RODO-2510 file (C-alpha; in nm, 4 decimals, decimal comma):
residues 588
     n   res          X          Y          Z
     1     m     4,2606    10,8999   -10,6734
     2     g     4,0925    11,2085   -10,5332
     3     k     4,1593    11,3517   -10,1917
     4     k     3,9500    11,1927    -9,9097
     5     v     3,7093    11,4308    -9,7469
     6     k     3,5806    11,3700    -9,3891
     7     k     3,2101    11,2852    -9,3973
     8     e     3,0073    11,5033    -9,1694
     9     s     2,7615    11,3212    -8,9325
    10     e     2,3962    11,3895    -8,9795
    11     p     2,2517    11,6364    -8,7337
    12     p     2,0286    11,4787    -8,4636
    13     s     1,6544    11,4929    -8,5180
    14     k     1,4973    11,7922    -8,3510
    15     d     1,1962    11,5960    -8,2128
    16     v     1,3960    11,3244    -8,0267
    17     f     1,4811    11,3800    -7,6571
    18     d     1,8221    11,2582    -7,5527
    19     p     1,8165    10,9731    -7,2955
    20     l     1,8273    11,1066    -6,9412
    21     p     1,9639    10,8837    -6,6666
    22     i     1,7596    10,9463    -6,3533
    23     e     1,8906    10,9023    -6,0024
    24     s     1,6925    11,0015    -5,6964
    25     k     1,7411    10,9641    -5,3239
    26     k     1,3891    11,0847    -5,2471
    27     a     1,1082    10,8287    -5,2152
    28     a     0,8540    11,0933    -5,3147
    29     t     1,0265    11,1423    -5,6506
    30     v     1,0264    10,7674    -5,7187
    31     v     0,6564    10,7435    -5,6311
    32     l     0,5854    11,0181    -5,8866
    33     m     0,7709    10,8075    -6,1446
    34     l     0,5039    10,5373    -6,1033
    35     n     0,2797    10,7527    -6,3206
    36     s     0,5307    10,7685    -6,6071
    37     p     0,4186    10,6401    -6,9478
    38     e     0,7685    10,4970    -7,0074
    39     e     0,8130    10,1312    -6,9279
    40     e     1,1817    10,1628    -6,8449
    41     v     1,1048    10,4304    -6,5855
    42     l     0,8268    10,2194    -6,4358
    43     v     1,0532     9,9162    -6,4080
    44     k     1,3209    10,1127    -6,2212
    45     a     1,0714    10,2923    -5,9982
    46     c     0,9032     9,9679    -5,8923
    47     e     1,2395     9,8074    -5,8284
    48     a     1,3485    10,1005    -5,6093
    49     i     1,0236    10,0924    -5,4118
    50     h     1,0588     9,7178    -5,3590
    51     k     1,4078     9,7580    -5,2124
    52     f     1,2962    10,0492    -4,9938
    53     a     0,9894     9,8634    -4,8624
    54     e     1,1989     9,5592    -4,7739
    55     k     1,3908     9,7623    -4,5169
    56     g     1,1047     9,7790    -4,2678
    57     d     0,7459     9,8603    -4,1861
    58     e     0,8249    10,2257    -4,1262
    59     n     0,9304    10,2576    -4,4893
    60     r     0,6105    10,0859    -4,6018
    61     s     0,4037    10,3342    -4,4044
    62     s     0,6039    10,6179    -4,5598
    63     l     0,5364    10,4861    -4,9122
    64     l     0,1684    10,4526    -4,8280
    65     g     0,1595    10,8160    -4,7194
    66     l     0,3267    10,9191    -5,0436
    67     g     0,0529    10,7473    -5,2449
    68     a     0,2483    10,4513    -5,3840
    69     v    -0,0167    10,1836    -5,3306
    70     e    -0,2794    10,2924    -5,5814
    71     p    -0,0478    10,3215    -5,8865
    72     l     0,1176     9,9906    -5,7907
    73     s    -0,2250     9,8227    -5,7754
    74     h    -0,2763     9,9296    -6,1361
    75     l     0,0740     9,8404    -6,2550
    76     i     0,0351     9,4742    -6,1541
    77     s    -0,1916     9,4472    -6,4590
    78     h     0,0467     9,6345    -6,6934
    79     e     0,0964     9,4793    -7,0350
    80     d     0,4751     9,4823    -7,0013
    81     k     0,5972     9,1680    -6,8299
    82     l     0,8888     9,3340    -6,6485
    83     v     0,6777     9,6219    -6,5197
    84     r     0,4175     9,3760    -6,3981
    85     r     0,6773     9,1635    -6,2214
    86     n     0,8489     9,4535    -6,0415
    87     a     0,5155     9,6084    -5,9432
    88     f     0,4142     9,2791    -5,7810
    89     m     0,7469     9,2613    -5,5984
    90     a     0,6887     9,6068    -5,4521
    91     l     0,3236     9,5490    -5,3671
    92     g     0,3867     9,2030    -5,2215
    93     v     0,6335     9,3404    -4,9680
    94     m     0,4172     9,6435    -4,8867
    95     a     0,1081     9,4287    -4,8228
    96     a     0,2580     9,3176    -4,4921
    97     n     0,1631     9,6601    -4,3541
    98     s    -0,1828     9,6652    -4,1942
    99     d    -0,2772    10,0057    -4,3395
   100     v    -0,1671     9,8935    -4,6862
   101     k    -0,3897     9,5865    -4,6528
   102     r    -0,6880     9,8036    -4,5683
   103     l    -0,6242    10,0249    -4,8714
   104     l    -0,5826     9,7263    -5,1054
   105     k    -0,9147     9,5935    -4,9839
   106     k    -1,0726     9,9343    -5,0495
   107     l    -0,9158     9,9464    -5,3965
   108     d    -1,0631     9,6003    -5,4739
   109     a    -0,7211     9,4691    -5,5759
   110     i    -0,7902     9,1019    -5,5022
   111     p    -0,9449     9,0113    -5,8428
   112     s    -0,6401     9,1537    -6,0235
   113     i    -0,4033     8,9630    -5,7953
   114     i    -0,5875     8,6329    -5,8427
   115     g    -0,5914     8,6895    -6,2167
   116     k    -0,2120     8,6684    -6,2221
   117     l    -0,1928     8,3203    -6,0690
   118     s    -0,2321     8,1493    -6,4061
   119     p     0,0353     7,8972    -6,5188
   120     e     0,1466     8,1274    -6,8004
   121     e     0,2583     8,3983    -6,5588
   122     d     0,6156     8,4520    -6,4421
   123     v     0,7194     8,2576    -6,1288
   124     v     0,8260     8,5825    -5,9597
   125     v     0,4763     8,7177    -6,0140
   126     h     0,3407     8,3992    -5,8582
   127     e     0,5692     8,4462    -5,5581
   128     f     0,4671     8,8022    -5,4801
   129     a     0,1028     8,7667    -5,5812
   130     t     0,0665     8,4793    -5,3347
   131     l     0,2587     8,6872    -5,0788
   132     c    -0,0057     8,9595    -5,1197
   133     l    -0,2840     8,7062    -5,0715
   134     a    -0,1142     8,5554    -4,7671
   135     s    -0,1147     8,8991    -4,6045
   136     l    -0,4689     8,9845    -4,7113
   137     s    -0,6234     8,6488    -4,6193
   138     v    -0,5951     8,7114    -4,2463
   139     d    -0,8888     8,9519    -4,2859
   140     f    -1,2348     8,7919    -4,2844
   141     s    -1,3832     8,9993    -4,5654
   142     c    -1,0733     8,9362    -4,7791
   143     k    -1,1099     8,5615    -4,7200
   144     v    -1,4640     8,5809    -4,8479
   145     q    -1,3580     8,7794    -5,1541
   146     i    -1,0728     8,5403    -5,2372
   147     s    -1,3183     8,2505    -5,2186
   148     d    -1,5837     8,4340    -5,4197
   149     q    -1,3253     8,5148    -5,6882
   150     e    -1,2374     8,1423    -5,7054
   151     g    -0,8871     8,2040    -5,5807
   152     l    -0,8618     7,8717    -5,3993
   153     e    -0,8242     7,6584    -5,7124
   154     p    -0,5144     7,8351    -5,8543
   155     l    -0,3651     7,8438    -5,5046
   156     i    -0,4012     7,4657    -5,4780
   157     q    -0,2389     7,4264    -5,8198
   158     l     0,0534     7,6417    -5,7056
   159     l     0,1214     7,3992    -5,4188
   160     s     0,3000     7,1960    -5,6858
   161     s     0,5118     7,4904    -5,8039
   162     p     0,8888     7,4228    -5,8329
   163     d     0,9516     7,7441    -5,6387
   164     p     0,9512     7,6968    -5,2573
   165     d     0,8457     8,0587    -5,1905
   166     v     0,5388     8,0134    -5,4086
   167     k     0,4541     7,6928    -5,2215
   168     k     0,5012     7,8613    -4,8848
   169     n     0,2865     8,1644    -4,9688
   170     s     0,0169     7,9511    -5,1309
   171     v    -0,0189     7,7065    -4,8437
   172     e    -0,0153     7,9938    -4,5942
   173     t    -0,3038     8,1592    -4,7785
   174     i    -0,4948     7,8305    -4,7916
   175     c    -0,4324     7,7805    -4,4199
   176     n    -0,5924     8,1189    -4,3542
   177     l    -0,8855     8,0492    -4,5875
   178     v    -0,9799     7,7138    -4,4345
   179     q    -1,0544     7,8787    -4,1026
   180     d    -1,3996     7,9115    -4,2625
   181     l    -1,6039     7,5971    -4,3224
   182     p    -1,6898     7,6503    -4,6944
   183     s    -1,3211     7,6673    -4,7840
   184     r    -1,2501     7,3414    -4,5975
   185     v    -1,5064     7,1648    -4,8108
   186     a    -1,3731     7,3351    -5,1238
   187     v    -1,0183     7,2097    -5,0565
   188     r    -1,1453     6,8526    -5,0678
   189     e    -1,3627     6,9118    -5,3735
   190     l    -1,0709     7,0751    -5,5590
   191     n    -0,8484     6,7745    -5,4784
   192     g    -0,6299     6,9757    -5,2440
   193     v    -0,5478     6,6933    -5,0021
   194     p    -0,2832     6,5155    -5,2216
   195     p    -0,0642     6,8259    -5,2753
   196     l    -0,0931     6,9129    -4,9058
   197     l     0,0317     6,5651    -4,8174
   198     e     0,3125     6,5977    -5,0703
   199     l     0,4325     6,9129    -4,8932
   200     l     0,5167     6,6999    -4,5885
   201     r     0,8221     6,5885    -4,7845
   202     s     0,9415     6,9459    -4,8344
   203     e     1,2937     7,0289    -4,7224
   204     f     1,1644     7,3511    -4,5659
   205     p     1,0148     7,3144    -4,2138
   206     v     0,7936     7,6218    -4,2512
   207     i     0,6210     7,4632    -4,5522
   208     q     0,5756     7,1356    -4,3647
   209     q     0,4313     7,3182    -4,0658
   210     l     0,1841     7,5224    -4,2724
   211     s     0,0742     7,2090    -4,4536
   212     l     0,0155     7,0280    -4,1239
   213     r    -0,1766     7,3225    -3,9808
   214     t    -0,3982     7,3211    -4,2877
   215     l    -0,4531     6,9464    -4,2602
   216     v    -0,5417     6,9845    -3,8907
   217     i    -0,8269     7,2142    -3,9889
   218     v    -0,9568     7,0382    -4,3018
   219     t    -0,9608     6,6935    -4,1376
   220     t    -1,2286     6,8113    -3,8965
   221     d    -1,4596     6,7405    -4,1933
   222     t    -1,5796     6,3792    -4,2146
   223     d    -1,5635     6,3555    -4,5955
   224     t    -1,2144     6,5040    -4,5984
   225     r    -1,1020     6,2357    -4,3536
   226     a    -1,2316     5,9737    -4,5969
   227     t    -1,0294     6,1381    -4,8758
   228     f    -0,7283     6,1447    -4,6436
   229     r    -0,7534     5,7667    -4,6062
   230     e    -0,7970     5,7122    -4,9798
   231     e    -0,4870     5,9185    -5,0567
   232     q    -0,2719     5,7074    -4,8209
   233     g    -0,2593     5,9959    -4,5787
   234     f    -0,1834     5,7689    -4,2843
   235     d     0,1219     5,6280    -4,4582
   236     r     0,2543     5,9796    -4,5178
   237     l     0,1725     6,0855    -4,1634
   238     l     0,3349     5,7825    -4,0010
   239     e     0,6370     5,8235    -4,2245
   240     f     0,6599     6,1798    -4,0985
   241     l     0,6139     6,0805    -3,7335
   242     c     0,8849     5,8147    -3,7579
   243     n     1,1404     6,0750    -3,8660
   244     k     1,3098     6,2203    -3,5566
   245     e     1,4389     6,5133    -3,7634
   246     f     1,0811     6,6422    -3,7720
   247     s     1,0211     6,6111    -3,3965
   248     d     0,9472     6,9844    -3,3701
   249     l     0,6489     6,9294    -3,5989
   250     h     0,5186     6,6067    -3,4450
   251     v     0,2640     6,7981    -3,2352
   252     e     0,0778     6,9186    -3,5443
   253     a     0,1110     6,5757    -3,7079
   254     l    -0,0466     6,4131    -3,4012
   255     q    -0,3309     6,6641    -3,4153
   256     v    -0,4074     6,5547    -3,7719
   257     l    -0,3897     6,1928    -3,6606
   258     s    -0,6191     6,2683    -3,3677
   259     n    -0,8827     6,4150    -3,6000
   260     c    -0,8718     6,1231    -3,8370
   261     l    -0,8918     5,8604    -3,5652
   262     e    -1,2432     5,9721    -3,4759
   263     d    -1,3618     5,7473    -3,7580
   264     r    -1,3816     5,3753    -3,6928
   265     d    -1,2539     5,2986    -4,0440
   266     s    -0,9477     5,5159    -3,9826
   267     l    -0,8656     5,3466    -3,6546
   268     q    -0,8981     5,0021    -3,8098
   269     l    -0,6709     5,1044    -4,0962
   270     i    -0,4026     5,2509    -3,8731
   271     h    -0,4218     4,9474    -3,6447
   272     e    -0,3694     4,7108    -3,9374
   273     t    -0,0666     4,9076    -4,0573
   274     g     0,0960     4,9165    -3,7131
   275     g     0,0244     5,2835    -3,6610
   276     l    -0,1587     5,2324    -3,3324
   277     q     0,1490     5,0752    -3,1762
   278     r     0,3511     5,3723    -3,3005
   279     l     0,1041     5,6073    -3,1338
   280     l     0,1390     5,4197    -2,8052
   281     q     0,5155     5,4566    -2,8321
   282     f     0,4731     5,8331    -2,8416
   283     i     0,2848     5,8052    -2,5127
   284     t     0,5363     5,5933    -2,3261
   285     t     0,8649     5,7158    -2,4747
   286     p     1,0163     6,0147    -2,2907
   287     t     1,0097     6,2992    -2,5380
   288     l     0,8869     6,6574    -2,5668
   289     l     0,5961     6,7292    -2,3316
   290     d     0,3782     6,8655    -2,6135
   291     i     0,4306     6,5510    -2,8201
   292     q     0,3262     6,3213    -2,5361
   293     t     0,0307     6,5444    -2,4538
   294     n    -0,0989     6,5413    -2,8098
   295     a    -0,0480     6,1663    -2,8351
   296     v    -0,2680     6,1247    -2,5258
   297     k    -0,5240     6,3640    -2,6737
   298     a    -0,5315     6,1399    -2,9800
   299     i    -0,6050     5,8413    -2,7550
   300     y    -0,8835     6,0409    -2,5911
   301     r    -1,0400     6,1113    -2,9309
   302     v    -1,0095     5,7453    -3,0264
   303     a    -1,1775     5,6344    -2,7028
   304     q    -1,5030     5,8112    -2,7835
   305     s    -1,6596     5,4936    -2,9272
   306     s    -1,7177     5,1622    -2,7507
   307     e    -1,5528     4,9590    -3,0285
   308     n    -1,2416     5,1759    -3,0140
   309     r    -1,2241     5,1462    -2,6355
   310     k    -1,2291     4,7698    -2,6659
   311     l    -0,9443     4,7795    -2,9166
   312     l    -0,7386     5,0135    -2,6963
   313     h    -0,7991     4,7905    -2,3949
   314     e    -0,6585     4,4985    -2,5908
   315     q    -0,3442     4,7087    -2,6413
   316     d    -0,3117     4,7498    -2,2609
   317     i    -0,3565     5,1255    -2,2897
   318     e    -0,4488     5,1505    -1,9191
   319     r    -0,0929     5,0685    -1,8122
   320     s     0,0500     5,3428    -2,0294
   321     l    -0,1973     5,6003    -1,8973
   322     v    -0,1295     5,5127    -1,5338
   323     e     0,2434     5,5598    -1,5918
   324     l     0,1776     5,9074    -1,7318
   325     l    -0,0191     6,0173    -1,4250
   326     s     0,3052     6,0392    -1,2267
   327     l     0,4827     6,2648    -1,4781
   328     e     0,5167     6,6420    -1,4450
   329     g     0,3273     6,8854    -1,6633
   330     d    -0,0268     7,0090    -1,6111
   331     s    -0,1201     6,9766    -1,9788
   332     l    -0,0076     6,6125    -1,9868
   333     r    -0,1816     6,5279    -1,6589
   334     t    -0,5030     6,6928    -1,7734
   335     a    -0,5029     6,5074    -2,1047
   336     t    -0,4227     6,1785    -1,9301
   337     c    -0,7088     6,2153    -1,6790
   338     q    -0,9467     6,2910    -1,9645
   339     a    -0,8273     5,9792    -2,1463
   340     v    -0,8786     5,7762    -1,8267
   341     a    -1,2324     5,9136    -1,8020
   342     a    -1,3062     5,8142    -2,1605
   343     m    -1,1550     5,4654    -2,1278
   344     s    -1,3431     5,4068    -1,7996
   345     l    -1,6651     5,3842    -1,9953
   346     h    -1,5355     5,0363    -2,0821
   347     l    -1,6137     4,8018    -1,7920
   348     a    -1,2906     4,6031    -1,8154
   349     s    -1,0888     4,9247    -1,8150
   350     k    -1,2446     5,0316    -1,4841
   351     d    -1,1108     4,7151    -1,3239
   352     a    -0,7742     4,7485    -1,4993
   353     f    -0,7194     5,1006    -1,3636
   354     r    -0,8000     4,9798    -1,0105
   355     d    -0,5690     4,6787    -1,0380
   356     l    -0,2866     4,9060    -1,1586
   357     d    -0,3419     5,1395    -0,8604
   358     g    -0,4398     5,4098    -1,1041
   359     i    -0,7223     5,5331    -0,8807
   360     r    -0,4791     5,6351    -0,6077
   361     a    -0,2696     5,8192    -0,8676
   362     v    -0,5759     6,0135    -0,9860
   363     v    -0,6826     6,0950    -0,6277
   364     q    -0,3440     6,2531    -0,5643
   365     l    -0,4060     6,4941    -0,8530
   366     l    -0,7096     6,6415    -0,6717
   367     g    -0,4589     6,8499    -0,4759
   368     s    -0,2923     6,9966    -0,7862
   369     e    -0,2419     7,3708    -0,8136
   370     g    -0,3692     7,3686    -1,1707
   371     g    -0,7460     7,4030    -1,1902
   372     e    -0,7703     7,2089    -1,5158
   373     v    -0,5859     6,9162    -1,3580
   374     r    -0,8219     6,9121    -1,0575
   375     e    -1,1243     6,9210    -1,2831
   376     a    -0,9924     6,6429    -1,5076
   377     a    -0,8971     6,4281    -1,2070
   378     a    -1,2490     6,4581    -1,0636
   379     q    -1,3912     6,3786    -1,4075
   380     a    -1,1795     6,0628    -1,4221
   381     l    -1,2932     5,9548    -1,0750
   382     s    -1,6553     6,0203    -1,1675
   383     s    -1,6224     5,7870    -1,4654
   384     l    -1,4233     5,5279    -1,2694
   385     t    -1,6785     5,5084    -0,9855
   386     s    -1,9924     5,5147    -1,1997
   387     s    -2,1756     5,1843    -1,1364
   388     n    -1,8612     5,0403    -0,9784
   389     q    -1,8593     5,0144    -0,6002
   390     l    -1,5175     4,8488    -0,5889
   391     n    -1,3691     5,1607    -0,7451
   392     a    -1,5721     5,3811    -0,5113
   393     y    -1,4195     5,1983    -0,2161
   394     a    -1,0735     5,2331    -0,3739
   395     v    -1,1227     5,6114    -0,3749
   396     y    -1,2093     5,5920    -0,0047
   397     e    -0,9009     5,3799     0,0667
   398     a    -0,6896     5,6420    -0,1089
   399     e    -0,8468     5,9043     0,1239
   400     g    -1,0073     6,0686    -0,1739
   401     d    -1,3343     6,1532    -0,0008
   402     e    -1,1767     6,4374     0,1973
   403     g    -1,0190     6,5859    -0,1142
   404     l    -1,3479     6,5611    -0,3023
   405     v    -1,5347     6,7428    -0,0228
   406     q    -1,2708     7,0156    -0,0340
   407     q    -1,3153     7,0401    -0,4091
   408     l    -1,6791     7,1390    -0,3581
   409     h    -1,5330     7,4809    -0,2652
   410     d    -1,3438     7,5048    -0,5964
   411     v    -1,3906     7,8132    -0,8130
   412     i    -1,4089     7,6014    -1,1298
   413     p    -1,7700     7,4851    -1,1886
   414     g    -1,6607     7,1688    -1,3699
   415     a    -1,4367     7,0648    -1,0812
   416     v    -1,7261     7,1104    -0,8370
   417     a    -1,9748     6,9219    -1,0553
   418     h    -1,7453     6,6226    -1,1079
   419     a    -1,6531     6,6084    -0,7380
   420     a    -2,0213     6,6040    -0,6454
   421     a    -2,0776     6,3217    -0,8943
   422     v    -1,8031     6,1094    -0,7368
   423     l    -1,9461     6,1685    -0,3868
   424     t    -2,2872     6,0615    -0,5157
   425     n    -2,1385     5,7370    -0,6467
   426     m    -1,9549     5,6722    -0,3206
   427     a    -2,2538     5,7504    -0,0948
   428     e    -2,4226     5,4228    -0,1886
   429     q    -2,2024     5,2536     0,0738
   430     e    -2,2822     5,3439     0,4348
   431     v    -1,9214     5,3388     0,5531
   432     l    -1,8208     5,5724     0,2745
   433     r    -2,1210     5,7972     0,3290
   434     c    -2,0429     5,8381     0,6988
   435     s    -1,6821     5,9246     0,6151
   436     i    -1,7914     6,1826     0,3592
   437     l    -2,0301     6,3457     0,6095
   438     s    -1,7561     6,3542     0,8741
   439     h    -1,5565     6,5835     0,6453
   440     g    -1,8370     6,8437     0,6388
   441     a    -1,9903     6,7539     0,3036
   442     m    -2,3323     6,9083     0,3757
   443     a    -2,1832     7,2457     0,4640
   444     a    -1,9587     7,2239     0,1578
   445     l    -2,2641     7,1724    -0,0651
   446     l    -2,4164     7,5105     0,0304
   447     e    -2,2293     7,7139    -0,2305
   448     p    -2,2813     7,4613    -0,5134
   449     l    -2,6567     7,4716    -0,4369
   450     k    -2,6474     7,8464    -0,5092
   451     s    -2,4386     7,8140    -0,8257
   452     a    -2,5394     7,9823    -1,1499
   453     d    -2,4018     7,6836    -1,3414
   454     t    -2,6779     7,4359    -1,4292
   455     h    -2,4503     7,1331    -1,4447
   456     t    -2,3202     7,2107    -1,0962
   457     l    -2,6752     7,2429    -0,9613
   458     v    -2,7751     6,9086    -1,1105
   459     r    -2,4772     6,7291    -0,9577
   460     a    -2,5039     6,9085    -0,6221
   461     t    -2,8702     6,8151    -0,5745
   462     q    -2,7916     6,4542    -0,6631
   463     a    -2,5121     6,4473    -0,4051
   464     l    -2,7378     6,6027    -0,1415
   465     a    -3,0076     6,3405    -0,1991
   466     a    -2,7504     6,0598    -0,1781
   467     l    -2,6008     6,1923     0,1472
   468     a    -2,9335     6,2772     0,3143
   469     c    -3,0667     5,9232     0,3117
   470     d    -3,0122     5,8785     0,6875
   471     a    -3,0882     6,0825     0,9988
   472     e    -2,7262     6,1926     1,0421
   473     g    -2,7109     6,3374     0,6925
   474     r    -3,0414     6,5210     0,7289
   475     a    -2,9374     6,6647     1,0658
   476     d    -2,6114     6,7899     0,9105
   477     l    -2,8099     6,9491     0,6286
   478     r    -3,0462     7,1283     0,8694
   479     n    -2,7650     7,2490     1,0918
   480     a    -2,5653     7,3761     0,7935
   481     g    -2,8613     7,5771     0,6649
   482     g    -2,8836     7,3751     0,3459
   483     l    -3,2637     7,3505     0,3403
   484     v    -3,3035     7,7145     0,2362
   485     p    -3,1177     7,6923    -0,1002
   486     l    -3,2678     7,3472    -0,1606
   487     v    -3,6276     7,4699    -0,1308
   488     q    -3,5454     7,7731    -0,3460
   489     l    -3,4387     7,5395    -0,6276
   490     l    -3,8027     7,4319    -0,6630
   491     q    -3,8473     7,7631    -0,8442
   492     s    -3,5745     7,6835    -1,0978
   493     n    -3,6705     7,7122    -1,4637
   494     h    -3,4399     7,4236    -1,5504
   495     k    -3,6326     7,0988    -1,5684
   496     e    -3,3573     6,8671    -1,4428
   497     v    -3,2575     7,0972    -1,1572
   498     r    -3,6201     7,1256    -1,0452
   499     r    -3,6703     6,7503    -1,0715
   500     n    -3,3558     6,6753    -0,8682
   501     a    -3,4590     6,9285    -0,6038
   502     c    -3,7934     6,7488    -0,5739
   503     w    -3,6171     6,4167    -0,5290
   504     a    -3,3828     6,5582    -0,2636
   505     i    -3,6802     6,7030    -0,0760
   506     s    -3,8601     6,3688    -0,0891
   507     v    -3,5536     6,2050     0,0666
   508     c    -3,5175     6,4754     0,3323
   509     a    -3,8884     6,4497     0,4226
   510     n    -3,8298     6,1047     0,5709
   511     d    -3,7976     6,2570     0,9180
   512     e    -4,0447     6,4993     1,0735
   513     p    -3,8074     6,7763     1,1903
   514     t    -3,6637     6,8184     0,8401
   515     a    -4,0061     6,7993     0,6754
   516     v    -4,1512     7,0593     0,9118
   517     e    -3,8589     7,2925     0,8488
   518     m    -3,8969     7,2614     0,4700
   519     c    -4,2684     7,3328     0,4916
   520     k    -4,1979     7,6441     0,6974
   521     l    -3,9682     7,7528     0,4151
   522     g    -4,2558     7,7203     0,1648
   523     a    -4,1751     7,3807     0,0128
   524     l    -4,5327     7,2565     0,0415
   525     d    -4,6795     7,5584    -0,1324
   526     l    -4,4201     7,5427    -0,4090
   527     l    -4,4793     7,1705    -0,4654
   528     q    -4,8559     7,2248    -0,4825
   529     e    -4,7938     7,4940    -0,7422
   530     i    -4,5643     7,2654    -0,9437
   531     n    -4,8124     6,9763    -0,9337
   532     s    -5,0920     7,1985    -1,0534
   533     s    -4,8949     7,2716    -1,3722
   534     a    -4,9146     7,0195    -1,6532
   535     n    -4,5746     7,1310    -1,7854
   536     r    -4,3814     7,1424    -1,4572
   537     r    -4,5293     6,8437    -1,2763
   538     n    -4,3248     6,5235    -1,2660
   539     k    -4,3235     6,2008    -1,0701
   540     f    -4,0616     6,3375    -0,8310
   541     s    -4,2685     6,6443    -0,7464
   542     e    -4,5650     6,4179    -0,6734
   543     i    -4,3530     6,1947    -0,4477
   544     a    -4,2056     6,4975    -0,2669
   545     l    -4,5501     6,6404    -0,1952
   546     q    -4,6741     6,3042    -0,0707
   547     r    -4,3709     6,2637     0,1580
   548     l    -4,4213     6,6086     0,3100
   549     l    -4,7866     6,5347     0,3760
   550     d    -4,6986     6,2001     0,5294
   551     s    -4,4795     6,3846     0,7777
   552     n    -4,7833     6,5761     0,9159
   553     l    -5,1029     6,3731     0,9097
   554     s    -5,3134     6,6590     1,0434
   555     l    -5,2230     6,8685     0,7432
   556     k    -5,2628     6,5741     0,5079
   557     y    -5,6176     6,5111     0,6361
   558     s    -5,7008     6,8795     0,6070
   559     l    -5,5828     6,8993     0,2473
   560     t    -5,6992     6,5600     0,1179
   561     n    -5,9863     6,4764     0,3560
   562     t    -5,8507     6,1247     0,3797
   563     l    -5,5759     5,9149     0,5370
   564     a    -5,4200     5,5953     0,3994
   565     p    -5,4430     5,2645     0,5858
   566     t    -5,0711     5,2913     0,6531
   567     d    -5,1059     5,6339     0,8176
   568     i    -5,0863     5,5867     1,1936
   569     t    -5,2048     5,8818     1,3987
   570     m    -5,0146     5,9605     1,7173
   571     d    -5,0754     6,1925     2,0094
   572     g    -5,1110     6,5421     1,8760
   573     f    -5,3179     6,4543     1,5710
   574     y    -5,6095     6,6935     1,5209
   575     d    -5,8527     6,8027     1,2517
   576     p    -5,7744     7,1644     1,1645
   577     g    -6,0635     7,1816     0,9177
   578     k    -6,0514     7,2335     0,5440
   579     v    -5,7563     7,4434     0,4261
   580     w    -5,8274     7,6657     0,1289
   581     e    -5,5873     7,5772    -0,1533
   582     s    -5,5290     7,9442    -0,2275
   583     l    -5,3969     8,0084     0,1247
   584     p    -5,0648     7,8808     0,2594
   585     f    -5,0794     7,6492     0,5572
   586     r    -4,9335     7,8013     0,8727
   587     w    -4,6759     7,5870     1,0449
   588     l    -4,6712     7,6447     1,4177
***
C-alpha cells in the first residue's frame, strides 16, 4: 500500500462573498436594510423594526422620520412569505401612530393590505393586516376606501378565524366602518349578523364588547333587525343577559335589545319567549346604575306604539317605573320620567300612575339639580295631565303648580316648554288656575314669550291663553307687562306661533282695558295686515280682530260702517267718521 497523502481542500470561489453576520444598535441602519435585495436581511430588519416599534409611540415616530414606512408598505407585498409576514408585523404596530396613518393613506396602502386578507394567507399576516385596518378605519376617507375596495367581505369572513387577535382586529374595523350607513346595510347583505352573534360566546370580553357595539349600530336598520330575528338573535342576546359573568357588558346588550324592540314583531317574539319578563327584572333588580338605566330606555323605545303600550300595561310596568322614581341617579331618573311620559299615552296607564302615587313622585323631581331630570319630569307631567283632569288635580294636590311656575324661569328650553304645557292642562279648572296665578305665573311667562325657541313660544302662548280666560288673569298679564311681547309675536314668521298669539289676543280682548292696551301697542294694525294676506290669515286672526273691534264699537263702526244686532252702544259711543285703512287708528 502506498503512503497516504493529505488531500488539499479546493480554494474558495473568487466571486462568492463570505456570509457576514450583521448586528446594529442604530435604527437608521436597520431602516436602510429594508432596501436590501436579500430576503434574509429583509426578514431580520423587519423583525427588528417590529420589536422597536412595540416599545412605544415615540419609537414609531422615530422610525417614521427615518423613512421606514414607505419600504415597509412595499414589503407587505413581497413574494417571500417570511418577509411579507414580518413586514406586516412591523407596519401593523406602527399604524397606531397618527402620522404613520396619514402617510399610509397618502401612499395608498389600503388596497395592498386588503389583498392579503385571503384565506390562503398566513394567520400572522391576517392578524397584523387587520390591525392596520383597525387603526386606519377611524379616518373617514379610509373608511370609504376600505368599503370601495370591498374590504368588508373578507373582514366578515375573518370573524370566524381560529385566532382571537384576528377576530378582535376584524370586528374592531367593522365597528368603525358601520358608523356610515352604507356599511351597515352591507354587513346585512354580506351575512355578517350570524358571525357577530357567534362572537358573543367568545372567551375574550373585548371581542364580545366590540361585537355588541357593532350590533348596536347595525340594528338601527329595519331590515337588519328582521335578519337579527331570523338568526335567533334574541335567544343569543337573552342567553348573554342571563349570564352574570357578563354584567359589565349588559349595557351594550340592552342597547341592542332596545333597538330591536322598536319592531312589533320583535316585541311579540321576545314576549313569547319570556324575554320581556327578563327585561322587567333588569328594571326592578338592584344592579349597576347603567344597566337599570338602559333597561328603562329599552322600555321607552318599546312604548312608542299603542299596541306595545297595551302589552306593557298588562305586565304592570307602571309599578316598576314608580319604584324607580325614588332611586338615586340622574340618568336613571331621566330615563324613567321619559318612559312614564311614553306610557302615559295609554289611557289606563295615566290612571295607574295616579293610583300608585306616581304623580307626586314625578312632581318632587321638578326640584332636581339636574336640568335633564327637570325637563323629563315636566315632560312626564305634561303627558300625564293631557286630557286628564283627575291627574291635573293630583299635580295640584302635590303642590306641583308652584314648582311648574318656577320652572318657567329655567334655562333649558325643553323644561320651560313642558312646564307651560302642564300649566295649560291644569288651567281648565278654576281652582287650579287661581292657584297658578297666585304664584306669579303671568310674570313668569314674560321670558318664555321672548324665547328664540319655537317650541317654547308655542307652549307659552297656549299657557297665556289658558290663564287669561278671566279678569284676574288678564289684569295680572297687563300689570306684568306681558301684552308687549304678546303683540310682538303677531309678527312671527312661524305659523303656529302666530296663530297661538292670535288666539291669546282674542281671549285677552274679552275686557275693554286689555283690548284698548293691545290696540295702543299696534295689535289692531298688525291683525288687519295679517288678515289682508291670503297666506298668513287664519281663523284665529279673524276672531282676534273681531274681538278687538267688539271692545270699541266706535272704532268698529268707523272701520266696518255697521254694527251687529248684539252690539249695544253705551255712553261715550260716537261716530269718528271713516278711517282710512292705510292709516293707523289713534287710541286716545
